C-alpha positions in Angstrom: 64.9 29.8 19.1 61.6 29.0 20.8 60.4 32.6 20.4 60.7 32.7 16.6 58.8 29.5 16.1 55.9 30.2 18.4 52.4 29.8 16.9 51.5 33.4 17.6 54.5 34.6 15.7 53.8 32.3 12.7 50.2 33.6 12.5 51.4 37.2 12.6 53.9 36.5 9.8 51.2 34.8 7.8 48.9 37.8 8.2 51.6 40.2 7.1 52.3 38.0 4.0 48.7 38.0 3.0 48.4 41.8 3.4 51.5 42.3 1.3 50.2 40.0 -1.4 46.8 41.8 -1.5 48.6 45.2 -1.8 50.8 43.9 -4.5 47.9 42.6 -6.6 46.0 45.8 -6.2 48.9 47.9 -7.4 49.8 45.7 -10.3 46.2 45.0 -11.3 46.0 48.0 -13.6 42.9 49.8 -14.8 40.4 48.2 -17.1 40.8 48.8 -20.8 38.6 51.6 -22.2 36.6 51.0 -25.3 37.8 52.6 -28.5 35.7 54.9 -30.7 34.9 52.2 -33.2 33.9 49.7 -30.5 31.6 52.3 -29.0 30.0 52.9 -32.4 29.3 49.2 -32.8 27.8 49.0 -29.4 25.5 52.0 -30.1 24.4 50.5 -33.4 23.5 47.2 -31.7 21.6 49.0 -29.0 19.7 51.2 -31.5 18.7 48.1 -33.5 17.5 46.4 -30.4 15.4 49.4 -29.3 13.8 49.7 -32.8 12.9 46.0 -32.8 11.3 46.3 -29.3 9.4 49.3 -30.4 8.0 47.4 -33.4 6.9 44.5 -31.1 5.2 46.9 -28.7 2.9 48.5 -31.4 -0.6 47.0 -31.1 -2.0 45.2 -34.1 -4.8 47.0 -35.9 -8.1 46.4 -34.2 -10.3 43.9 -36.1 -14.0 44.5 -36.0 -15.8 41.6 -34.7 -19.3 40.8 -35.9 -22.1 41.0 -33.4 -23.4 37.6 -32.4 -26.6 36.5 -34.2 -29.7 37.2 -32.2 -31.1 34.2 -30.5 -34.8 33.5 -30.6 -36.4 34.4 -27.3 -38.7 31.8 -26.0 -39.1 29.6 -23.0 -35.9 28.0 -21.9 -35.8 24.3 -22.1 -36.2 22.1 -19.0 -32.5 21.3 -18.9 -31.7 25.0 -18.1 -34.3 25.4 -15.4 -33.0 25.4 -11.9 -34.9 23.6 -9.2 -35.9 26.4 -7.0 -38.3 24.6 -4.6 -36.7 22.9 -1.7 -37.9 19.5 -0.8 -39.5 19.5 2.6 -39.0 16.6 4.9 -41.3 15.9 7.8 -39.7 17.0 11.0 -39.2 14.4 13.7 -40.6 14.8 17.1 -38.0 15.4 19.7 -37.6 12.7 22.2 -37.8 13.8 25.8 
């Protein structure tokens, strides 16, 4: 009786049971149901409507002509727009030796 109840034998029986269960499920699972003609027709209509709506969204809007900006009077720029170009010079210190 010890030989039948050994842990190795119980693991082997468990593995065989799992394999049999997997094989049974695979055989009885059956094939997926195929779509009928009227179902295929509905799907095609929906896809066609989607593609047409996407095509309408992709079309660019007609280009609108923008007016040219009004010419600005050319003159001296104001002091606020001038950039300080001269660097301030500081007297150099004599090096201590």
